[in-house]
C-alpha positions in Angstrom: 60.1 33.6 45.2 61.4 35.2 42.4 63.5 33.0 41.9 61.0 30.7 41.7 59.7 32.1 38.8 62.5 32.2 36.4 62.3 31.9 33.0 63.0 28.3 32.9 60.4 27.4 34.9 57.8 29.4 33.4 59.0 27.5 30.0 58.5 24.1 31.8 55.4 25.0 33.1 53.9 26.2 29.5 55.6 22.8 28.2 53.9 21.0 30.9 50.8 22.3 30.2 51.1 21.5 26.6 52.1 18.1 26.9 48.5 18.1 29.2 46.3 19.5 26.7 47.5 17.5 23.2 48.8 14.4 24.9 47.0 13.4 28.3 43.6 14.8 27.9 43.2 13.1 24.2 44.3 9.9 25.9 42.0 10.0 28.7 38.8 11.0 26.5 39.7 8.5 24.3 39.9 6.0 27.4 36.7 7.3 28.5 34.9 6.8 25.1 36.4 2.6 25.1 35.0 2.3 28.9 31.2 3.7 27.7 31.6 1.9 24.7 32.7 -1.4 27.1 30.0 -0.4 29.4 27.1 -0.2 26.7 28.5 -3.6 25.2 28.0 -5.4 28.8 24.9 -4.0 28.8 23.7 -4.9 25.6 24.8 -8.7 26.2 23.2 -8.9 29.5 19.8 -8.3 27.5 20.8 -10.7 25.3 21.7 -13.2 28.0 18.2 -12.9 29.3 16.5 -13.5 25.7 18.7 -16.2 25.3 17.4 -17.2 28.9 14.0 -16.8 27.9 14.4 -18.6 24.1 12.3 -22.1 25.5 9.2 -19.9 26.8 9.7 -17.2 23.3 9.5 -20.5 21.2 6.4 -21.8 23.3 4.9 -18.3 22.9 5.8 -18.6 18.9 4.1 -21.7 18.2 0.7 -20.8 20.2 1.1 -17.8 18.1 1.2 -19.5 15.0 -1.2 -21.8 15.7 -3.9 -19.2 16.8 -3.0 -17.4 13.5 -3.7 -20.8 11.3 -7.2 -20.8 13.2 -8.1 -17.0 12.3 -7.2 -17.8 8.9 -10.2 -20.6 8.6 -12.6 -17.5 8.9 -11.1 -15.8 6.1 -11.5 -16.5 2.8 -8.5 -16.9 0.7 -6.9 -14.3 -1.4 -6.2 -15.0 -3.9 -6.8 -14.3 -7.9 -10.3 -16.0 -8.0 -11.6 -14.8 -4.5 -14.3 -12.7 -6.0 -15.4 -15.6 -8.1 -15.1 -18.0 -5.5 -17.1 -15.7 -2.9 -19.6 -15.1 -5.4 -20.3 -18.8 -6.5 -21.0 -19.7 -2.9 -23.5 -17.3 -1.9 -25.2 -17.6 -5.5 -25.0 -21.4 -4.8 -27.2 -20.8 -0.8 -29.6 -18.5 -2.9 -29.8 -21.1 -5.3 -30.4 -23.7 -3.6 -33.1 -21.9 -1.0 -35.1 -21.2 -4.6 -34.2 -17.1 -4.5 -33.5 -15.7 -7.6 -30.8 -13.0 -7.7 -31.8 -10.1 -9.8 -28.1 -8.5 -9.7 -25.0 -9.0 -8.4 -22.3 -6.7 -8.0 -19.2 -5.8 -6.3 -19.1 -2.4 -5.1 -15.6 -2.2 -2.9 -12.7 -4.1 -3.3 -9.5 -3.1 -0.9 -6.3 -4.3 -0.5 -4.9 -4.2 2.9 -3.3 -6.6 5.4 -6.7 -7.9 5.2 -8.8 -7.7 2.2 -11.8 -6.0 2.1 -14.5 -6.8 -0.5 -18.0 -5.6 -0.5 -21.3 -6.6 -2.9 -24.9 -5.8 -3.3 -27.5 -8.4 -4.1 -30.9 -7.8 -5.3 -33.0 -10.7 -4.7 -36.3 -12.0 -5.0 -38.5 -15.0 -3.7 -40.8 -16.5 -0.9 -39.9 -14.6 2.4 -39.8 -18.2 3.9 -36.8 -18.9 1.8 -35.1 -15.8 2.0 -35.2 -16.2 5.8 -33.4 -19.7 4.8 -30.9 -18.1 2.9 -29.8 -15.3 5.8 -29.5 -18.5 8.0 -27.5 -20.4 5.5 -25.3 -16.9 5.1 -24.9 -17.0 8.8 -23.8 -20.7 8.9 -20.8 -19.9 6.3 -17.4 -20.7 8.5 -16.0 -17.4 6.7 -16.9 -13.9 8.1 -19.9 -12.3 6.3 -20.6 -9.0 7.6 -24.4 -7.4 6.8 -23.1 -3.9 5.7 -27.2 -2.8 4.9 -30.4 -4.5 4.1 -33.6 -3.3 2.2 -36.5 -5.7 2.1 -40.2 -4.8 0.8 -42.7 -8.2 1.5 -45.7 -8.6 -0.5 -49.2 -10.4 -0.1 -48.6 -13.8 2.6 -51.7 -14.9 4.2 -52.9 -17.5 7.1 -50.9 -20.5 5.4 -47.5 -18.4 4.0 -45.7 -15.6 4.3 -45.8 -13.8 1.1 -42.9 -13.0 -1.4 -40.4 -10.7 -1.0 -38.0 -8.4 -3.0 -35.1 -6.8 -1.8 -31.5 -5.7 -1.7 -28.3 -6.7 0.6 -24.9 -5.5 1.0 -22.5 -7.9 2.1 -18.6 -7.6 3.2 -16.1 -10.3 3.4 -12.6 -10.8 4.2 -9.8 -12.5 2.7 -6.2 -13.1 3.4 -3.3 -14.8 2.2 
């Protein structure tokens, strides 16, 4: 056995170990990295194949979503440089048509986000029957108008009249591009 463990055999063994450490192990490590990379790319390819196989369904869904967006935009005011003016004219016209005078109109809130939120406060005066028609007409506007607050005082009235009213209302409007 002592003849087997010779200096030459030990040097040969050391050479094989150095060769394994600096040649074979880096090659194996590189191969493992490449195998893992190929595995990940194959997984991505499978995902892309499944997406491509369902492409027609995605196109149909996209068309439906686009139609829903167009319909939804109809319930919002258009967000442009004239949004406030357009809304104010529409509201003032409703009050004017129903013979209710606006004592004051002020914008109290304007927040720009995906959906722009605008809030206005109006002071008004007129016959109660006309004010009821104003609120009815405001509810008929195709765009969303949300009543935030409403205060009203009613005076007079009789057997054939509802009386006169003064009050203020804060309403909120929404606009999108």
